C-alpha positions as a printed Julia matrix, in Angstrom:
276×3 Matrix{Float64}:
 -12.54   13.18   15.95
 -11.7    11.42   12.54
 -11.31    7.47   12.63
  -8.6     5.88   10.36
  -8.58    1.92    9.81
  -5.91   -0.06    8.99
  -5.55   -3.86    8.05
  -3.59   -5.86   10.59
  -2.87   -5.97   14.21
  -1.59   -3.02   16.63
   2.44   -2.66   15.66
   1.5    -3.2    11.66
   3.41   -1.2     9.02
   0.13    0.39    8.31
  -0.37    1.57   12.07
   3.15    2.77   11.96
   1.97    4.91    9.04
  -1.48    5.8    10.27
   0.48    7.55   13.54
   3.03    9.24   10.98
   0.37   10.78    8.85
  -2.58   11.33   11.44
  -1.14   11.06   15.07
  -4.6    12.8    16.35
  -6.97   10.65   14.64
  -8.44    7.04   16.5
  -6.78    4.45   14.71
  -8.49    0.91   14.43
  -7.24   -2.7    12.86
  -9.23   -4.55   10.67
  -9.14   -8.0    10.23
  -9.03   -7.48    6.07
  -8.62   -4.94    3.49
 -12.28   -5.61    2.42
 -13.53   -4.68    5.95
 -11.38   -1.41    5.58
 -12.9    -0.64    2.4
 -16.3    -1.52    3.81
 -16.06    0.52    6.81
 -14.7     3.56    4.82
 -17.39    3.52    2.28
 -20.27    3.59    5.07
 -18.75    6.21    7.31
 -17.61    9.63    5.64
 -15.9    10.5     9.02
 -13.64    7.9     8.59
 -10.3     6.92    6.46
  -8.39    4.07    5.66
  -4.47    3.8     5.05
  -3.51    0.79    2.56
  -0.09   -0.37    1.18
  -0.41   -0.36   -2.43
   3.02   -1.32   -3.62
   6.4    -2.01   -2.39
   9.79   -0.69   -4.1
  11.07   -4.21   -3.68
   8.01   -7.18   -4.07
   5.66   -4.84   -6.28
   2.07   -4.68   -5.87
   0.22   -5.88   -2.75
  -2.61   -6.83   -4.4
  -5.23   -4.62   -3.56
  -6.69   -3.09   -6.66
  -9.85   -5.02   -7.09
 -11.02   -3.31   -4.03
  -9.95    0.13   -5.5
 -12.07   -0.76   -8.48
 -15.3    -2.32   -6.58
 -15.81    0.76   -3.99
 -13.76    3.69   -5.57
 -13.13    5.67   -2.4
 -11.21    8.51   -3.29
  -7.5     8.91   -2.8
  -6.4    11.69   -0.76
  -2.74   11.32   -0.13
   0.13    8.72   -0.55
   2.75    8.24    1.88
   5.9     6.19    1.4
   7.16    4.39    4.4
  10.47    3.23    5.36
  10.49   -0.25    5.7
  12.89   -1.64    8.54
  12.78   -5.34    9.42
  13.58   -6.34   12.8
  13.94   -9.74   14.46
  11.55   -9.91   17.54
  12.17  -12.32   20.05
  11.43  -12.62   24.02
  13.89  -10.59   26.11
  17.09  -11.99   26.91
  16.97  -14.57   23.57
  19.94  -14.61   21.08
  19.94  -15.46   17.67
  21.26  -18.58   18.07
  18.49  -19.82   20.27
  16.19  -19.27   17.59
  14.86  -22.11   15.14
  11.52  -20.65   13.61
  10.9   -17.38   12.45
   7.21  -16.2    11.66
   5.81  -12.87    9.46
   4.16  -12.03    6.88
   5.48  -13.75    3.47
   6.63  -10.39    1.89
   8.47   -9.69    5.07
  10.17  -13.21    4.64
  11.28  -12.89    1.17
  12.76   -9.04    1.92
  14.85  -10.84    4.67
  15.61  -14.08    3.13
  19.57  -13.82    3.13
  19.22  -13.14    6.88
  16.89  -16.16    7.29
  19.38  -18.18    5.33
  22.39  -17.27    7.04
  21.14  -18.22   10.11
  19.47  -21.51    9.05
  16.11  -20.23   10.38
  12.67  -22.34    9.58
  10.37  -19.72    8.08
   6.39  -19.54    8.24
   4.11  -17.56    6.62
   1.38  -15.92    8.55
  -1.05  -13.18    7.92
   0.94  -10.19    8.85
   3.87   -8.93   10.64
   2.35   -7.74   13.99
   0.17  -11.04   14.37
   3.77  -12.7    14.16
   4.96  -10.55   16.9
   1.93  -10.94   18.97
   2.11  -14.67   18.79
   5.4   -14.84   19.74
   4.98  -12.81   22.72
   1.7   -14.96   23.95
   3.43  -18.6    23.17
   6.74  -17.64   25.57
   8.95  -19.84   23.27
  12.55  -18.76   23.23
  13.22  -20.73   20.04
  10.57  -18.53   17.99
  11.1   -15.16   16.52
   9.13  -12.68   14.27
  10.3    -9.98   11.57
   8.41   -6.9    12.4
   8.23   -3.24   13.15
  10.01   -1.56   16.21
   6.56   -0.43   16.88
   5.42   -4.25   17.16
   8.42   -4.99   19.65
   7.16   -1.96   21.82
   3.62   -3.1    21.74
   3.93   -6.57   22.52
   6.92   -6.49   24.89
   9.44   -7.98   22.5
  13.37   -7.02   22.2
  14.88   -6.46   18.95
  17.42   -8.98   18.48
  18.77   -7.6    15.15
  17.93   -4.69   13.54
  17.46   -3.76    9.83
  17.72   -7.14    8.41
  16.16   -6.78    5.33
  18.03   -7.77    1.87
  18.07   -4.08    0.79
  18.35   -1.21    2.41
  15.96    1.86    1.3
  13.14   -0.36    0.96
   9.58    2.03    0.76
   6.04    0.83    0.82
   3.6     3.07   -0.96
   0.48    4.0     1.41
  -2.75    5.6    -0.06
  -4.94    7.56    2.33
  -8.59    7.1     1.02
 -12.12    7.67    1.95
 -15.7     8.25    1.11
 -15.66   12.17    0.2
 -14.36   13.76   -2.81
 -11.68   16.47   -1.84
  -8.96   17.66   -4.26
  -6.27   19.86   -3.6
  -6.63   23.65   -5.22
  -3.87   23.6    -8.71
  -1.31   25.41   -7.47
   2.68   25.41   -8.39
   2.98   22.22   -6.91
   3.86   18.65   -8.12
   0.41   16.69   -8.07
  -0.68   13.16   -8.92
  -4.16   12.08  -10.97
  -5.24    8.47  -10.25
  -7.86    6.88  -12.06
  -9.27    4.11  -13.46
 -11.03    3.14  -16.85
 -12.24    0.45  -19.0
 -12.0     0.47  -22.69
 -14.69   -0.47  -25.2
 -13.76   -3.91  -27.0
 -11.98   -3.18  -30.4
  -8.49   -3.87  -31.83
  -5.46   -2.02  -30.64
  -8.1     0.07  -28.15
  -5.22    0.71  -25.66
  -2.81    1.92  -28.1
  -5.18    4.26  -29.37
  -6.65    5.74  -26.02
  -2.99    6.71  -24.85
  -2.21    8.79  -27.65
  -3.49   12.09  -26.24
  -0.79   11.35  -23.13
   1.82   11.51  -25.85
   0.36   14.52  -28.09
   0.13   16.31  -24.77
   3.34   15.57  -23.25
   1.83   14.07  -19.86
   3.84   11.59  -18.44
   2.32    8.24  -16.84
   3.79    6.92  -13.76
   1.45    4.02  -13.14
  -0.44    1.69  -15.94
  -1.71   -1.34  -14.8
  -4.52   -3.94  -16.1
  -6.66   -6.45  -13.97
  -9.18   -8.68  -15.23
 -12.66   -8.07  -14.18
 -14.4   -10.38  -11.85
 -15.06  -13.88  -13.29
 -13.9   -12.75  -16.4
 -10.31  -13.02  -18.55
 -10.78  -11.3   -21.25
 -12.44   -8.01  -19.72
  -9.89   -5.62  -18.28
  -9.92   -2.61  -16.47
  -6.62   -0.44  -16.15
  -5.65    2.01  -12.75
  -3.54    4.74  -13.97
  -1.62    7.52  -12.19
  -0.26   10.21  -13.88
   1.99   13.53  -13.22
  -0.24   16.48  -13.32
  -3.3    17.99  -11.85
  -6.79   17.4   -13.19
  -7.29   21.01  -14.08
  -4.23   21.42  -15.6
  -5.25   21.94  -19.68
  -2.72   19.08  -20.86
  -3.98   16.62  -18.48
  -7.84   17.5   -19.2
  -6.89   17.24  -23.15
  -5.37   13.83  -22.52
  -8.48   12.42  -20.43
 -10.97   13.78  -22.87
  -8.92   11.69  -25.82
  -8.84    8.76  -23.4
 -12.43    9.39  -22.66
 -13.66    8.53  -26.14
 -12.1     5.38  -25.84
 -13.78    4.16  -22.74
 -16.63    2.07  -21.57
 -16.0     2.96  -17.89
 -13.94    6.03  -16.54
 -13.83    7.02  -12.81
 -11.31    9.71  -11.22
  -9.95    8.04   -7.88
  -8.18   11.11   -6.66
  -5.85   14.31   -6.98
  -3.28   14.71   -4.62
   0.31   16.04   -3.84
   3.08   13.9    -5.09
   4.72   12.66   -1.59
   8.42   14.37   -1.53
   9.98   10.85   -1.7
   9.31   10.75   -5.19
  12.25   13.76   -6.02
  14.61   11.5    -3.9
């Protein structure tokens, strides 16, 4: 049986995503993202599921690990994020003084927190906050977390869907050590890669010309400083299309002429959510 690792504790949104994608896998929590990447880089029978970005609050901040470990991306999955206020059974919203959660979850529920005059406390993750509320047995404390966390830690959902904006999604990546890619068929694909340019003026402008000429759409282009440097950058990029498509190949060949480092991270089917 294959293993799948996620960052956080049982009941986290990453755990929920793992259950949706691979319910038959053995699912294990890790304390840090680094630990997830390290485990998968040593064992080809394991995968990791990692939140990469959120529709409202943007990047999660794991790009440096993608660059460091260079695991292969097998698929993307858009998880609907529905935040709930969890507390001990029988507690009312008016009883609660303190609310605990991950910083992003707190900011995504800021209107509800303000309206109810709750004091917010930032913690490492949502599910860990639910676990803490469950063990402290204090009726004035609540957590913002998933419905899975409520089940996992025997808490009650005091108020459902308290996020500021409905339709919030987090994009997860499923990654692993082995290289796998789907056959090129009549489907929508994403090719994900990273590159580092040769140090010369207008290098980025020149390197992207091939995509414009060949009509290839870039859906993501982000720059990150290399470790211990502010003048050397690598770029993480997603494009619409399969690497075996002639247009994509020509674009990447053109890009390669300007690169000091180039690495394909994965080719995978685009999630249906992209069409909505």
